[in-house]
C-alpha positions in Angstrom: -23.1 16.2 85.0 -21.8 14.7 88.2 -19.2 12.6 86.3 -18.0 15.6 84.4 -17.6 17.6 87.6 -15.6 14.8 89.1 -13.4 14.7 86.1 -12.6 18.4 86.3 -12.0 18.2 90.0 -9.6 15.3 89.5 -7.7 17.1 86.8 -7.7 20.4 88.7 -6.4 18.8 91.9 -3.5 17.0 90.2 -2.6 20.1 88.3 -2.6 22.4 91.3 -0.7 20.0 93.5 2.0 19.5 90.8 2.3 23.2 90.1 2.3 24.2 93.7 4.9 21.6 94.7 7.2 22.7 91.8 7.0 26.4 92.9 7.6 25.5 96.6 10.7 23.4 95.7 12.1 26.2 93.5 11.6 28.8 96.2 13.1 26.6 98.8 16.2 25.8 96.8 16.7 29.4 95.7 16.4 30.5 99.4 19.0 27.9 100.5 21.6 29.1 98.0 20.8 32.8 98.1 21.1 32.8 101.9 24.7 31.6 101.6 25.6 34.6 99.4 27.1 37.5 101.4 24.8 40.3 100.3 24.2 43.0 102.9 20.6 43.3 104.2 19.3 40.7 101.8 21.2 37.8 103.4 20.1 38.9 106.9 16.5 39.0 105.7 16.7 35.6 104.0 18.2 34.0 107.2 15.1 35.1 109.1 12.9 33.0 106.8 12.2 29.4 107.7 11.6 26.9 104.9 12.2 23.8 106.9 8.6 22.8 106.3 8.9 22.9 102.5 10.2 19.4 102.1 7.5 17.8 104.2 4.8 19.8 102.5 6.0 18.8 99.0 6.2 15.1 100.1 2.6 15.3 101.2 1.5 17.0 98.0 3.2 14.5 95.8 1.6 11.6 97.7 -1.9 13.2 97.2 -1.0 13.9 93.5 0.1 10.3 93.0 -3.0 8.8 94.5 -5.4 11.0 92.5 -3.2 10.8 89.4 -3.4 7.0 89.5 -7.2 7.3 89.3 -6.8 9.7 86.4 -4.6 7.2 84.7 -7.2 4.5 84.9 -9.8 6.8 83.4 -7.6 7.9 80.5 -5.7 4.7 79.9 -2.3 6.0 80.8 -1.2 3.1 82.9 1.2 0.7 81.2 -0.1 -2.9 80.8 1.5 -6.1 79.5 -1.2 -7.2 77.0 0.9 -9.0 74.4 -0.5 -12.4 75.2 -4.1 -11.1 75.8 -4.2 -9.4 72.4 -3.4 -12.7 70.7 -6.5 -14.4 72.2 -9.9 -14.8 70.6 -12.1 -11.7 71.1 -14.5 -13.4 73.5 -11.7 -14.9 75.7 -9.8 -11.6 75.5 -12.9 -9.7 76.7 -13.3 -12.0 79.7 -9.7 -11.6 80.7 -10.0 -7.8 80.4 -13.1 -7.7 82.5 -11.5 -10.0 85.1 -8.4 -7.7 85.2 -10.5 -4.5 85.6 -12.7 -6.1 88.3 -9.6 -7.3 90.1 -8.2 -3.8 90.1 -11.5 -2.4 91.4 -11.5 -5.1 94.2 -7.9 -4.5 95.2 -8.2 -0.7 95.3 -11.6 -1.1 97.2 -9.9 -3.2 99.8 -7.0 -0.6 100.1 -9.6 2.1 100.5 -11.5 0.3 103.2 -8.4 -0.6 105.2 -7.1 3.0 104.7 -10.3 4.5 105.9 -10.2 2.4 109.0 -6.6 3.4 109.6 -7.4 7.1 109.2 -10.4 6.8 111.5 -8.3 5.1 114.3 -5.4 7.5 113.7 -7.3 10.6 115.0 -10.1 11.3 112.5 -12.8 10.1 114.9 -11.4 12.4 117.6 -11.4 15.4 115.3 -14.9 14.7 114.0 -16.4 14.1 117.5 -14.7 17.3 118.7 -16.0 19.3 115.7 -19.6 18.3 116.3 -19.3 18.7 120.1 -19.6 15.0 120.9 -17.9 13.6 123.9 -14.6 12.1 122.7 -14.2 9.8 125.7 -11.0 7.8 125.6 -10.5 8.3 121.8 -7.0 8.9 120.6 -6.2 12.4 119.4 -3.6 11.2 116.9 -0.1 12.2 116.1 1.0 15.2 114.1 3.6 15.7 111.4 7.1 16.8 112.6 7.5 20.2 110.8 4.0 21.4 109.9 2.4 19.8 112.9 -0.6 18.8 110.9 -2.7 15.9 112.1 -1.4 12.8 110.3 -4.9 11.5 109.6 -5.4 14.4 107.2 -2.2 13.4 105.3 -3.2 9.7 105.3 -6.7 10.5 104.0 -5.2 10.4 100.5 -5.2 6.6 100.8 -8.9 6.0 101.2 -10.0 9.0 99.0 -7.6 8.2 96.2 -8.1 4.5 96.3 -11.9 4.9 96.4 -11.8 7.1 93.3 -9.5 4.6 91.6 -11.9 1.7 92.4 -14.7 3.8 90.9 -12.7 4.4 87.8 -12.0 0.7 87.4 -15.8 0.0 87.6 -16.5 2.9 85.2 -14.0 1.5 82.6 -15.4 -2.0 83.1 -19.0 -0.8 82.4 -17.8 1.2 79.3 -15.9 -1.8 78.0 -19.0 -4.1 78.4 -21.1 -1.5 76.4 -18.7 -0.5 73.7 -16.0 -3.2 73.7 -13.3 -0.4 73.8 -10.8 0.6 76.5 -9.5 4.1 77.1 -6.4 4.6 75.1 -3.7 7.3 75.5 -1.2 8.1 72.8 2.1 8.8 74.6 3.5 10.3 71.5 0.7 12.8 71.0 1.1 16.4 72.2 -2.1 18.4 72.7 -2.3 21.4 70.5 -0.1 20.0 67.8 -1.8 18.4 64.8 0.0 15.8 62.7 0.9 17.3 59.3 -0.4 15.3 56.4 1.5 15.4 53.1 -0.4 16.5 50.0 -2.2 13.7 48.1 -0.4 12.1 45.1 2.9 13.8 45.9 6.0 11.6 46.3 8.7 13.8 47.9 11.2 11.0 47.2 10.3 10.3 43.6 13.4 10.0 41.3 13.1 11.3 37.7 16.1 9.4 36.4 16.0 6.6 39.0 19.3 8.0 40.4 18.6 11.4 42.0 15.7 12.4 44.3 13.4 15.0 42.7 13.9 18.4 44.4 10.6 20.3 44.4 12.2 23.6 45.3 15.4 23.7 43.2 15.0 22.3 39.6 17.7 19.9 38.3 20.2 21.2 35.7 18.7 20.9 32.2 15.2 20.5 33.5 14.1 23.9 32.2 15.8 23.2 28.8 13.9 20.0 28.4 10.7 21.6 29.3 11.4 24.4 26.7 12.3 21.9 23.9 9.1 20.0 24.6 7.0 23.1 24.4 8.7 24.2 21.1 8.1 20.8 19.4 4.5 21.0 20.4 
């Protein structure tokens, strides 16, 4: 239940960030060009709008989307891997290399998450948390803010420890699943959800040639085909 909720949250977060960033970029670009068109009243109104924050916000959203999208990629097997040599090995040796690679990924992302959490804490998160709970902040550093939105940068940088922690968890999850089933998550890049592959009818060769010279057309009979069929029926 918890894992399913985490999966939905992961997918929902990536989808919303991608969709919202796309909409914001479209509105910002449309505003930039429409404000240069001399249309009475409309141009004056557009010039009063300020979209200088749009670029910064979209950069932040794409960073968060990339970090959580990377965790989603580990879970679904989207990430590209060079496994030509590993797939030629014996099954036991291949399994050991796969487990080593997965645990190495979990270790690396875990280290990044730990270092990122320490950076976020020292960059102003501790000040905000102490202030929220009414604890004396002392000489703690309040932390910088972003240039346009003036958000605390520790909120932006929180994508590093959160996303990397989730990615490390996904590596461990895939490792455990591989040890139990011997299978890795696989994603077919050529598959499109909602479209099923059409299967041709059984025992029908669309390229069969009746006279070894011309392909058999199932829709338009060849010249003389009906006559041959008629002669055969008369003789019988």
